[in-house]
PDB file of N, CA, C, O and CB in Angstrom:
ATOM      1  N   MET A   1      -0.143  11.200  21.484  1.00  0.00           N
ATOM      2  CA  MET A   1      -0.481  11.412  20.367  1.00  0.00           C
ATOM      3  C   MET A   1      -1.149   9.712  19.738  1.00  0.00           C
ATOM      4  O   MET A   1      -0.293   8.831  19.660  1.00  0.00           O
ATOM      5  CB  MET A   1       0.873  12.141  19.656  1.00  0.00           C
ATOM      6  N   THR A   2      -2.455   9.370  19.369  1.00  0.00           N
ATOM      7  CA  THR A   2      -2.300   8.404  19.070  1.00  0.00           C
ATOM      8  C   THR A   2      -2.802   8.161  17.327  1.00  0.00           C
ATOM      9  O   THR A   2      -3.675   8.836  16.781  1.00  0.00           O
ATOM     10  CB  THR A   2      -2.879   7.742  20.147  1.00  0.00           C
ATOM     11  N   HIS A   3      -2.111   7.176  16.742  1.00  0.00           N
ATOM     12  CA  HIS A   3      -2.011   7.370  15.261  1.00  0.00           C
ATOM     13  C   HIS A   3      -3.329   6.563  14.698  1.00  0.00           C
ATOM     14  O   HIS A   3      -3.566   5.504  15.279  1.00  0.00           O
ATOM     15  CB  HIS A   3      -0.482   6.746  14.622  1.00  0.00           C
ATOM     16  N   PRO A   4      -3.933   6.824  13.966  1.00  0.00           N
ATOM     17  CA  PRO A   4      -5.197   6.082  12.773  1.00  0.00           C
ATOM     18  C   PRO A   4      -4.796   4.863  12.686  1.00  0.00           C
ATOM     19  O   PRO A   4      -3.763   4.880  12.017  1.00  0.00           O
ATOM     20  CB  PRO A   4      -5.322   6.662  11.073  1.00  0.00           C
ATOM     21  N   THR A   5      -5.054   3.812  12.999  1.00  0.00           N
ATOM     22  CA  THR A   5      -4.716   2.810  11.831  1.00  0.00           C
ATOM     23  C   THR A   5      -5.356   2.432  10.282  1.00  0.00           C
ATOM     24  O   THR A   5      -6.482   2.313   9.800  1.00  0.00           O
ATOM     25  CB  THR A   5      -4.826   1.704  12.453  1.00  0.00           C
ATOM     26  N   LEU A   6      -4.029   2.324   9.832  1.00  0.00           N
ATOM     27  CA  LEU A   6      -4.444   1.879   8.057  1.00  0.00           C
ATOM     28  C   LEU A   6      -4.199   1.327   7.852  1.00  0.00           C
ATOM     29  O   LEU A   6      -3.117   0.828   8.161  1.00  0.00           O
ATOM     30  CB  LEU A   6      -4.293   2.227   6.962  1.00  0.00           C
ATOM     31  N   PHE A   7      -5.378   0.743   6.810  1.00  0.00           N
ATOM     32  CA  PHE A   7      -5.078  -1.062   6.658  1.00  0.00           C
ATOM     33  C   PHE A   7      -4.634  -0.837   5.075  1.00  0.00           C
ATOM     34  O   PHE A   7      -4.833   0.283   4.605  1.00  0.00           O
ATOM     35  CB  PHE A   7      -6.832  -2.447   6.922  1.00  0.00           C
ATOM     36  N   VAL A   8      -4.092  -1.770   4.310  1.00  0.00           N
ATOM     37  CA  VAL A   8      -3.828  -2.200   2.400  1.00  0.00           C
ATOM     38  C   VAL A   8      -4.512  -3.320   2.193  1.00  0.00           C
ATOM     39  O   VAL A   8      -4.053  -4.431   2.461  1.00  0.00           O
ATOM     40  CB  VAL A   8      -2.113  -2.632   1.770  1.00  0.00           C
ATOM     41  N   GLY A   9      -5.468  -3.153   1.783  1.00  0.00           N
ATOM     42  CA  GLY A   9      -5.426  -4.427   0.353  1.00  0.00           C
ATOM     43  C   GLY A   9      -4.509  -4.884  -0.527  1.00  0.00           C
ATOM     44  O   GLY A   9      -4.193  -4.271  -1.547  1.00  0.00           O
ATOM     45  N   ILE A  10      -3.995  -6.091  -0.141  1.00  0.00           N
ATOM     46  CA  ILE A  10      -3.624  -6.558  -1.755  1.00  0.00           C
ATOM     47  C   ILE A  10      -4.093  -7.501  -2.555  1.00  0.00           C
ATOM     48  O   ILE A  10      -4.931  -8.200  -1.987  1.00  0.00           O
ATOM     49  CB  ILE A  10      -2.490  -6.929  -1.908  1.00  0.00           C
ATOM     50  N   ASP A  11      -3.924  -7.732  -3.423  1.00  0.00           N
ATOM     51  CA  ASP A  11      -4.715  -8.784  -4.288  1.00  0.00           C
ATOM     52  C   ASP A  11      -3.296  -8.708  -5.308  1.00  0.00           C
ATOM     53  O   ASP A  11      -2.842  -7.754  -5.939  1.00  0.00           O
ATOM     54  CB  ASP A  11      -6.596  -8.238  -5.063  1.00  0.00           C
ATOM     55  N   VAL A  12      -2.665 -10.562  -5.143  1.00  0.00           N
ATOM     56  CA  VAL A  12      -1.596 -10.418  -5.749  1.00  0.00           C
ATOM     57  C   VAL A  12      -2.129 -11.816  -7.206  1.00  0.00           C
ATOM     58  O   VAL A  12      -2.951 -12.730  -7.260  1.00  0.00           O
ATOM     59  CB  VAL A  12      -0.084 -10.676  -4.479  1.00  0.00           C
ATOM     60  N   ALA A  13      -1.129 -11.254  -8.109  1.00  0.00           N
ATOM     61  CA  ALA A  13      -1.067 -11.709  -9.265  1.00  0.00           C
ATOM     62  C   ALA A  13       0.479 -12.491  -9.892  1.00  0.00           C
ATOM     63  O   ALA A  13       1.463 -12.695  -9.181  1.00  0.00           O
ATOM     64  CB  ALA A  13      -1.506 -10.526  -9.964  1.00  0.00           C
ATOM     65  N   LYS A  14       0.399 -12.773 -11.080  1.00  0.00           N
ATOM     66  CA  LYS A  14       1.482 -14.178 -11.375  1.00  0.00           C
ATOM     67  C   LYS A  14       2.888 -12.888 -11.733  1.00  0.00           C
ATOM     68  O   LYS A  14       4.075 -13.206 -11.675  1.00  0.00           O
ATOM     69  CB  LYS A  14       0.822 -15.657 -13.315  1.00  0.00           C
ATOM     70  N   THR A  15       2.366 -11.357 -12.113  1.00  0.00           N
ATOM     71  CA  THR A  15       2.879 -10.278 -12.853  1.00  0.00           C
ATOM     72  C   THR A  15       2.749  -9.339 -11.823  1.00  0.00           C
ATOM     73  O   THR A  15       3.588  -8.458 -12.012  1.00  0.00           O
ATOM     74  CB  THR A  15       2.188  -9.922 -14.193  1.00  0.00           C
ATOM     75  N   LYS A  16       2.157  -9.145 -10.933  1.00  0.00           N
ATOM     76  CA  LYS A  16       1.069  -7.957 -10.424  1.00  0.00           C
ATOM     77  C   LYS A  16       0.245  -7.781  -9.287  1.00  0.00           C
ATOM     78  O   LYS A  16      -0.720  -8.476  -8.969  1.00  0.00           O
ATOM     79  CB  LYS A  16       0.162  -7.852 -11.208  1.00  0.00           C
ATOM     80  N   PHE A  17       0.712  -6.782  -8.695  1.00  0.00           N
ATOM     81  CA  PHE A  17      -0.153  -6.730  -7.671  1.00  0.00           C
ATOM     82  C   PHE A  17      -0.611  -5.158  -7.464  1.00  0.00           C
ATOM     83  O   PHE A  17       0.016  -4.104  -7.577  1.00  0.00           O
ATOM     84  CB  PHE A  17       0.535  -7.381  -6.424  1.00  0.00           C
ATOM     85  N   ASP A  18      -2.350  -5.541  -7.016  1.00  0.00           N
ATOM     86  CA  ASP A  18      -2.930  -4.311  -7.132  1.00  0.00           C
ATOM     87  C   ASP A  18      -2.889  -3.694  -5.162  1.00  0.00           C
ATOM     88  O   ASP A  18      -2.881  -4.604  -4.333  1.00  0.00           O
ATOM     89  CB  ASP A  18      -4.734  -4.609  -8.024  1.00  0.00           C
ATOM     90  N   VAL A  19      -2.875  -2.800  -4.840  1.00  0.00           N
ATOM     91  CA  VAL A  19      -3.258  -2.059  -3.383  1.00  0.00           C
ATOM     92  C   VAL A  19      -4.024  -1.167  -3.746  1.00  0.00           C
ATOM     93  O   VAL A  19      -4.229  -0.546  -4.789  1.00  0.00           O
ATOM     94  CB  VAL A  19      -2.147  -1.389  -2.491  1.00  0.00           C
ATOM     95  N   ALA A  20      -4.641  -1.198  -2.191  1.00  0.00           N
ATOM     96  CA  ALA A  20      -5.543  -0.432  -2.113  1.00  0.00           C
ATOM     97  C   ALA A  20      -5.447  -0.458  -0.511  1.00  0.00           C
ATOM     98  O   ALA A  20      -5.717  -1.405   0.228  1.00  0.00           O
ATOM     99  CB  ALA A  20      -6.824  -0.829  -2.905  1.00  0.00           C
ATOM    100  N   LEU A  21      -4.750   1.512   0.024  1.00  0.00           N
ATOM    101  CA  LEU A  21      -4.807   1.737   1.166  1.00  0.00           C
ATOM    102  C   LEU A  21      -6.569   2.574   1.601  1.00  0.00           C
ATOM    103  O   LEU A  21      -7.458   3.113   0.942  1.00  0.00           O
ATOM    104  CB  LEU A  21      -3.387   2.570   1.376  1.00  0.00           C
ATOM    105  N   LEU A  22      -6.414   2.368   2.559  1.00  0.00           N
ATOM    106  CA  LEU A  22      -7.791   3.292   3.136  1.00  0.00           C
ATOM    107  C   LEU A  22      -6.650   4.483   4.460  1.00  0.00           C
ATOM    108  O   LEU A  22      -5.890   4.355   5.420  1.00  0.00           O
ATOM    109  CB  LEU A  22      -9.502   1.727   4.316  1.00  0.00           C
ATOM    110  N   ASN A  23      -7.103   5.256   3.832  1.00  0.00           N
ATOM    111  CA  ASN A  23      -6.149   6.514   4.889  1.00  0.00           C
ATOM    112  C   ASN A  23      -6.910   7.674   6.054  1.00  0.00           C
ATOM    113  O   ASN A  23      -7.998   8.159   6.364  1.00  0.00           O
ATOM    114  CB  ASN A  23      -5.334   7.718   3.656  1.00  0.00           C
ATOM    115  N   ALA A  24      -6.393   7.678   6.179  1.00  0.00           N
ATOM    116  CA  ALA A  24      -6.600   8.209   7.827  1.00  0.00           C
ATOM    117  C   ALA A  24      -7.731   9.902   7.628  1.00  0.00           C
ATOM    118  O   ALA A  24      -7.963  10.659   8.571  1.00  0.00           O
ATOM    119  CB  ALA A  24      -4.418   8.706   8.727  1.00  0.00           C
ATOM    120  N   GLU A  25      -8.111  10.057   6.559  1.00  0.00           N
ATOM    121  CA  GLU A  25      -8.994  10.602   6.145  1.00  0.00           C
ATOM    122  C   GLU A  25     -10.665  10.281   5.534  1.00  0.00           C
ATOM    123  O   GLU A  25     -11.522  11.085   5.167  1.00  0.00           O
ATOM    124  CB  GLU A  25      -8.320  10.997   5.545  1.00  0.00           C
ATOM    125  N   GLY A  26     -10.700   8.652   5.611  1.00  0.00           N
ATOM    126  CA  GLY A  26     -11.190   7.718   4.439  1.00  0.00           C
ATOM    127  C   GLY A  26     -11.007   7.892   3.439  1.00  0.00           C
ATOM    128  O   GLY A  26     -11.968   7.219   3.065  1.00  0.00           O
ATOM    129  N   LYS A  27     -10.536   8.272   2.435  1.00  0.00           N
ATOM    130  CA  LYS A  27     -10.334   8.803   1.196  1.00  0.00           C
ATOM    131  C   LYS A  27      -9.251   6.746   1.062  1.00  0.00           C
ATOM    132  O   LYS A  27      -8.588   6.082   1.859  1.00  0.00           O
ATOM    133  CB  LYS A  27      -9.278  10.983   1.143  1.00  0.00           C
ATOM    134  N   TYR A  28      -9.822   6.515  -0.817  1.00  0.00           N
ATOM    135  CA  TYR A  28      -8.776   5.299  -1.036  1.00  0.00           C
ATOM    136  C   TYR A  28      -7.980   5.879  -1.822  1.00  0.00           C
ATOM    137  O   TYR A  28      -8.132   6.818  -2.604  1.00  0.00           O
ATOM    138  CB  TYR A  28      -9.242   3.917  -1.652  1.00  0.00           C
ATOM    139  N   ARG A  29      -7.177   5.288  -1.571  1.00  0.00           N
ATOM    140  CA  ARG A  29      -5.487   5.119  -2.722  1.00  0.00           C
ATOM    141  C   ARG A  29      -5.204   3.575  -3.466  1.00  0.00           C
ATOM    142  O   ARG A  29      -4.942   2.499  -2.927  1.00  0.00           O
ATOM    143  CB  ARG A  29      -3.715   5.316  -1.480  1.00  0.00           C
ATOM    144  N   SER A  30      -5.298   3.774  -4.305  1.00  0.00           N
ATOM    145  CA  SER A  30      -4.773   2.395  -5.282  1.00  0.00           C
ATOM    146  C   SER A  30      -3.946   3.257  -6.385  1.00  0.00           C
ATOM    147  O   SER A  30      -4.016   4.285  -7.059  1.00  0.00           O
ATOM    148  CB  SER A  30      -6.300   1.279  -6.169  1.00  0.00           C
ATOM    149  N   LYS A  31      -2.619   1.471  -5.946  1.00  0.00           N
ATOM    150  CA  LYS A  31      -1.993   1.534  -7.417  1.00  0.00           C
ATOM    151  C   LYS A  31      -1.897   0.655  -7.742  1.00  0.00           C
ATOM    152  O   LYS A  31      -2.703  -0.140  -7.259  1.00  0.00           O
ATOM    153  CB  LYS A  31      -0.924   2.009  -7.752  1.00  0.00           C
ATOM    154  N   VAL A  32      -1.062   0.181  -8.600  1.00  0.00           N
ATOM    155  CA  VAL A  32      -0.443  -1.563  -9.800  1.00  0.00           C
ATOM    156  C   VAL A  32       0.680  -1.526  -8.861  1.00  0.00           C
ATOM    157  O   VAL A  32       0.626  -0.743  -7.913  1.00  0.00           O
ATOM    158  CB  VAL A  32       0.229  -1.449 -12.143  1.00  0.00           C
ATOM    159  N   PHE A  33       2.085  -2.588  -9.091  1.00  0.00           N
ATOM    160  CA  PHE A  33       3.060  -2.520  -8.984  1.00  0.00           C
ATOM    161  C   PHE A  33       3.340  -4.021  -9.601  1.00  0.00           C
ATOM    162  O   PHE A  33       2.646  -5.026  -9.444  1.00  0.00           O
ATOM    163  CB  PHE A  33       3.393  -2.038  -7.726  1.00  0.00           C
ATOM    164  N   PRO A  34       4.466  -3.887 -10.289  1.00  0.00           N
ATOM    165  CA  PRO A  34       4.795  -5.306 -11.378  1.00  0.00           C
ATOM    166  C   PRO A  34       5.714  -6.418 -10.113  1.00  0.00           C
ATOM    167  O   PRO A  34       6.823  -6.146  -9.655  1.00  0.00           O
ATOM    168  CB  PRO A  34       6.236  -4.686 -13.226  1.00  0.00           C
ATOM    169  N   ASN A  35       5.012  -7.477  -9.818  1.00  0.00           N
ATOM    170  CA  ASN A  35       5.652  -8.748  -8.987  1.00  0.00           C
ATOM    171  C   ASN A  35       6.934  -9.220  -8.724  1.00  0.00           C
ATOM    172  O   ASN A  35       7.276 -10.325  -8.302  1.00  0.00           O
ATOM    173  CB  ASN A  35       5.289  -9.737  -9.431  1.00  0.00           C
ATOM    174  N   THR A  36       7.813  -7.942  -9.120  1.00  0.00           N
ATOM    175  CA  THR A  36       8.788  -8.101  -8.975  1.00  0.00           C
ATOM    176  C   THR A  36       9.703  -7.314  -7.600  1.00  0.00           C
ATOM    177  O   THR A  36       9.210  -6.454  -6.869  1.00  0.00           O
ATOM    178  CB  THR A  36       9.042  -7.912 -10.169  1.00  0.00           C
ATOM    179  N   PRO A  37      10.957  -7.793  -7.499  1.00  0.00           N
ATOM    180  CA  PRO A  37      11.630  -7.604  -6.437  1.00  0.00           C
ATOM    181  C   PRO A  37      11.659  -5.376  -6.577  1.00  0.00           C
ATOM    182  O   PRO A  37      11.846  -4.618  -5.625  1.00  0.00           O
ATOM    183  CB  PRO A  37      13.392  -8.775  -6.629  1.00  0.00           C
ATOM    184  N   VAL A  38      11.440  -5.016  -7.861  1.00  0.00           N
ATOM    185  CA  VAL A  38      11.564  -4.114  -7.689  1.00  0.00           C
ATOM    186  C   VAL A  38      10.211  -3.569  -7.904  1.00  0.00           C
ATOM    187  O   VAL A  38       9.900  -2.585  -7.232  1.00  0.00           O
ATOM    188  CB  VAL A  38      12.535  -3.776  -8.227  1.00  0.00           C
ATOM    189  N   GLY A  39       9.493  -3.980  -8.607  1.00  0.00           N
ATOM    190  CA  GLY A  39       7.682  -3.522  -7.800  1.00  0.00           C
ATOM    191  C   GLY A  39       7.737  -3.880  -6.492  1.00  0.00           C
ATOM    192  O   GLY A  39       6.832  -3.145  -6.099  1.00  0.00           O
ATOM    193  N   HIS A  40       8.193  -4.580  -5.288  1.00  0.00           N
ATOM    194  CA  HIS A  40       8.019  -4.651  -4.376  1.00  0.00           C
ATOM    195  C   HIS A  40       8.887  -2.908  -3.351  1.00  0.00           C
ATOM    196  O   HIS A  40       8.550  -2.181  -2.416  1.00  0.00           O
ATOM    197  CB  HIS A  40       8.418  -6.198  -4.270  1.00  0.00           C
ATOM    198  N   GLN A  41      10.006  -3.007  -4.257  1.00  0.00           N
ATOM    199  CA  GLN A  41      10.589  -1.723  -3.571  1.00  0.00           C
ATOM    200  C   GLN A  41       9.594   0.083  -3.623  1.00  0.00           C
ATOM    201  O   GLN A  41       9.279   0.990  -2.852  1.00  0.00           O
ATOM    202  CB  GLN A  41      12.220  -1.590  -4.510  1.00  0.00           C
ATOM    203  N   GLN A  42       9.450  -0.336  -5.236  1.00  0.00           N
ATOM    204  CA  GLN A  42       7.980   0.702  -5.328  1.00  0.00           C
ATOM    205  C   GLN A  42       6.899   0.411  -4.539  1.00  0.00           C
ATOM    206  O   GLN A  42       6.126   1.357  -4.682  1.00  0.00           O
ATOM    207  CB  GLN A  42       7.269   0.715  -6.712  1.00  0.00           C
ATOM    208  N   PHE A  43       6.533  -0.213  -3.951  1.00  0.00           N
ATOM    209  CA  PHE A  43       4.955  -0.417  -2.922  1.00  0.00           C
ATOM    210  C   PHE A  43       5.986   0.111  -2.010  1.00  0.00           C
ATOM    211  O   PHE A  43       5.843   1.332  -2.074  1.00  0.00           O
ATOM    212  CB  PHE A  43       3.927  -2.274  -2.467  1.00  0.00           C
ATOM    213  N   LEU A  44       6.858  -0.129  -1.271  1.00  0.00           N
ATOM    214  CA  LEU A  44       7.242   0.532   0.180  1.00  0.00           C
ATOM    215  C   LEU A  44       7.139   1.441   0.291  1.00  0.00           C
ATOM    216  O   LEU A  44       6.563   1.935   1.259  1.00  0.00           O
ATOM    217  CB  LEU A  44       8.240   0.528   0.703  1.00  0.00           C
ATOM    218  N   GLU A  45       7.865   2.360  -1.042  1.00  0.00           N
ATOM    219  CA  GLU A  45       8.776   3.818  -1.279  1.00  0.00           C
ATOM    220  C   GLU A  45       7.267   4.085  -1.375  1.00  0.00           C
ATOM    221  O   GLU A  45       7.115   4.680  -0.309  1.00  0.00           O
ATOM    222  CB  GLU A  45      10.155   4.242  -2.785  1.00  0.00           C
ATOM    223  N   TRP A  46       5.827   4.038  -2.043  1.00  0.00           N
ATOM    224  CA  TRP A  46       4.372   4.190  -1.645  1.00  0.00           C
ATOM    225  C   TRP A  46       3.815   4.390  -0.740  1.00  0.00           C
ATOM    226  O   TRP A  46       3.031   5.304  -0.483  1.00  0.00           O
ATOM    227  CB  TRP A  46       3.812   3.530  -1.787  1.00  0.00           C
ATOM    228  N   LEU A  47       4.297   3.210   0.095  1.00  0.00           N
ATOM    229  CA  LEU A  47       3.779   3.168   1.451  1.00  0.00           C
ATOM    230  C   LEU A  47       4.198   3.845   2.294  1.00  0.00           C
ATOM    231  O   LEU A  47       3.435   3.898   3.258  1.00  0.00           O
ATOM    232  CB  LEU A  47       3.814   2.193   1.960  1.00  0.00           C
ATOM    233  N   THR A  48       5.578   4.725   2.448  1.00  0.00           N
ATOM    234  CA  THR A  48       6.477   5.503   2.308  1.00  0.00           C
ATOM    235  C   THR A  48       5.719   7.251   2.825  1.00  0.00           C
ATOM    236  O   THR A  48       5.688   7.947   3.839  1.00  0.00           O
ATOM    237  CB  THR A  48       7.023   5.210   0.690  1.00  0.00           C
ATOM    238  N   ARG A  49       5.327   7.301   1.736  1.00  0.00           N
ATOM    239  CA  ARG A  49       4.833   8.944   0.463  1.00  0.00           C
ATOM    240  C   ARG A  49       3.382   8.270   1.207  1.00  0.00           C
ATOM    241  O   ARG A  49       2.762   9.282   1.534  1.00  0.00           O
ATOM    242  CB  ARG A  49       5.125   8.951  -2.247  1.00  0.00           C
ATOM    243  N   HIS A  50       3.014   7.737   1.393  1.00  0.00           N
ATOM    244  CA  HIS A  50       1.528   7.872   1.844  1.00  0.00           C
ATOM    245  C   HIS A  50       1.136   8.039   3.504  1.00  0.00           C
ATOM    246  O   HIS A  50       0.083   8.324   4.075  1.00  0.00           O
ATOM    247  CB  HIS A  50       0.810   6.524   1.316  1.00  0.00           C
ATOM    248  N   ASP A  51       2.148   7.804   3.861  1.00  0.00           N
ATOM    249  CA  ASP A  51       2.140   7.777   5.651  1.00  0.00           C
ATOM    250  C   ASP A  51       2.162   6.314   6.491  1.00  0.00           C
ATOM    251  O   ASP A  51       1.936   6.175   7.693  1.00  0.00           O
ATOM    252  CB  ASP A  51       0.609   8.526   6.206  1.00  0.00           C
ATOM    253  N   ALA A  52       2.568   5.049   5.312  1.00  0.00           N
ATOM    254  CA  ALA A  52       1.466   4.457   5.975  1.00  0.00           C
ATOM    255  C   ALA A  52       2.352   2.767   6.047  1.00  0.00           C
ATOM    256  O   ALA A  52       1.996   1.671   5.614  1.00  0.00           O
ATOM    257  CB  ALA A  52      -0.268   4.646   4.921  1.00  0.00           C
ATOM    258  N   GLN A  53       3.546   3.179   6.758  1.00  0.00           N
ATOM    259  CA  GLN A  53       4.619   2.148   6.929  1.00  0.00           C
ATOM    260  C   GLN A  53       4.356   1.424   7.568  1.00  0.00           C
ATOM    261  O   GLN A  53       5.003   0.379   7.499  1.00  0.00           O
ATOM    262  CB  GLN A  53       5.683   2.381   7.290  1.00  0.00           C
ATOM    263  N   GLU A  54       3.125   1.541   8.694  1.00  0.00           N
ATOM    264  CA  GLU A  54       2.872   0.522   9.431  1.00  0.00           C
ATOM    265  C   GLU A  54       1.151   0.186   9.713  1.00  0.00           C
ATOM    266  O   GLU A  54       0.518  -0.265  10.667  1.00  0.00           O
ATOM    267  CB  GLU A  54       3.682   0.823  10.671  1.00  0.00           C
ATOM    268  N   ALA A  55       0.818   0.643   8.409  1.00  0.00           N
ATOM    269  CA  ALA A  55      -0.414  -0.250   8.239  1.00  0.00           C
ATOM    270  C   ALA A  55      -0.433  -1.693   8.468  1.00  0.00           C
ATOM    271  O   ALA A  55       0.564  -2.406   8.355  1.00  0.00           O
ATOM    272  CB  ALA A  55      -0.842  -0.144   6.992  1.00  0.00           C
ATOM    273  N   HIS A  56      -2.049  -2.260   8.920  1.00  0.00           N
ATOM    274  CA  HIS A  56      -2.517  -3.720   8.245  1.00  0.00           C
ATOM    275  C   HIS A  56      -2.642  -3.969   7.047  1.00  0.00           C
ATOM    276  O   HIS A  56      -3.456  -3.534   6.232  1.00  0.00           O
ATOM    277  CB  HIS A  56      -3.636  -4.138   8.549  1.00  0.00           C
ATOM    278  N   LEU A  57      -1.386  -5.059   6.886  1.00  0.00           N
ATOM    279  CA  LEU A  57      -1.618  -5.474   5.349  1.00  0.00           C
ATOM    280  C   LEU A  57      -2.872  -6.868   5.508  1.00  0.00           C
ATOM    281  O   LEU A  57      -3.291  -7.440   4.501  1.00  0.00           O
ATOM    282  CB  LEU A  57       0.216  -6.100   4.505  1.00  0.00           C
TER     283      LEU A  57
END
């Protein structure tokens, strides 16, 4: 079984970063995270919830 390639775009700023995920169904999901260690952990958890741990960033 092959998995579709997922893509995540990231726009990084000093205090926050915006991410957009193109999922396997062709739909976009987006979210803004603080550019802090806590925000980075939240981003990893968000990727996990969307089954996108192996996405191309």
